[in-house]
C-alpha positions in Angstrom: -46.5 -74.3 -45.7 -47.2 -71.3 -43.6 -49.0 -68.1 -44.6 -45.8 -66.1 -45.2 -44.4 -68.7 -47.6 -47.7 -68.9 -49.4 -47.9 -65.1 -49.8 -44.3 -65.0 -51.0 -45.0 -67.5 -53.7 -48.0 -65.6 -54.8 -46.0 -62.4 -54.9 -43.1 -63.8 -57.0 -45.2 -65.8 -59.5 -45.8 -62.9 -61.9 -42.2 -61.7 -61.9 -40.8 -65.3 -62.4 -43.2 -65.8 -65.4 -42.1 -62.4 -66.9 -38.4 -63.2 -66.4 -39.0 -66.6 -68.1 -40.7 -65.0 -71.1 -37.8 -62.5 -71.3 -35.2 -65.3 -71.3 -37.1 -67.2 -74.0 -37.3 -64.1 -76.2 -33.5 -63.4 -75.6 -32.8 -67.0 -76.5 -34.8 -66.5 -79.7 -32.9 -63.4 -80.6 -29.3 -64.4 -79.7 -29.2 -68.2 -80.1 -30.3 -70.9 -82.6 -33.3 -71.7 -80.3 -36.5 -70.0 -81.4 -39.5 -69.2 -79.3 -41.7 -71.8 -81.1 -39.2 -74.4 -79.9 -38.8 -73.1 -76.3 -42.3 -72.0 -75.3 -43.0 -75.3 -73.4 -40.4 -74.2 -70.9 -42.9 -71.4 -69.9 -45.6 -74.1 -69.2 -43.0 -76.0 -67.1 -42.2 -73.0 -65.0 -45.8 -72.2 -64.4 -46.4 -75.8 -63.4 -43.5 -75.8 -61.0 -44.8 -72.6 -59.4 -48.2 -74.1 -59.0 -46.8 -77.3 -57.5 -44.6 -75.5 -55.0 -47.5 -73.2 -54.0 -49.6 -76.2 -53.3 -53.3 -76.3 -52.9 -53.7 -73.8 -50.1 -57.2 -72.8 -49.2 -58.3 -69.2 -49.2 -59.2 -67.7 -45.9 -62.8 -67.1 -47.0 -63.4 -70.6 -48.3 -66.1 -72.6 -46.5 -66.7 -76.2 -47.7 -70.3 -77.1 -48.6 -72.3 -78.8 -45.8 -72.3 -82.6 -46.0 -75.0 -85.0 -45.1 -74.9 -86.5 -41.6 -72.7 -89.5 -41.3 -75.5 -92.0 -40.6 -77.4 -91.0 -43.8 -74.3 -91.3 -45.9 -73.1 -94.6 -44.4 -75.9 -96.7 -42.9 -74.8 -99.4 -40.6 -74.3 -102.8 -42.1 -77.1 -105.3 -41.4 -76.1 -108.9 -42.1 -78.7 -110.9 -44.1 -81.1 -112.9 -42.0 -80.8 -116.7 -42.2 -83.3 -118.4 -44.5 -86.3 -120.0 -42.7 -86.2 -123.8 -42.6 -88.3 -125.7 -45.2 -91.8 -126.6 -44.2 -92.2 -130.1 -42.8 -93.5 -132.8 -45.1 -97.1 -133.7 -44.9 -98.0 -136.5 -42.5 -98.0 -139.9 -44.2 -100.8 -142.3 -43.3 -101.2 -145.9 -44.2 -103.6 -145.1 -47.0 -102.3 -145.0 -50.5 -102.9 -142.3 -53.1 -106.5 -143.4 -53.7 -107.4 -143.5 -50.1 -107.1 -147.3 -49.9 -104.7 -149.2 -47.7 -101.8 -150.6 -49.5 -101.4 -154.4 -49.4 -98.0 -155.6 -49.1 
C-alpha cells in the first residue's frame, strides 16, 4: 500500500465511523432493530477499516537496536566424542594373593 492510499484511509476513517453510527441510530428510530442489537456492527466496521489500513509504520518510527547476530545465535558446536575407556590393568601370572596359581 502506498503513502497516498494510507493517507486516504486515515482521512476517511472518522467519517465512515460517524456515518455508521448515524445509520445505526436511524435503524433504531425507524425499524424494529434497536441500537443495543446493532452496536456490534460498529465494531465490525472499525475492524474492517483497521484491517484495510494494515500495519503501516510511521515515518518517525525507528526499531530498537538488536544484539549482534553472533551473540544472539552462536554457531553450533557438535559434541565431542567420548574418550575411550582406560585399558585394563596388566595381568601377571600371580594370583590375588601374590602367589602363582597352580593349574
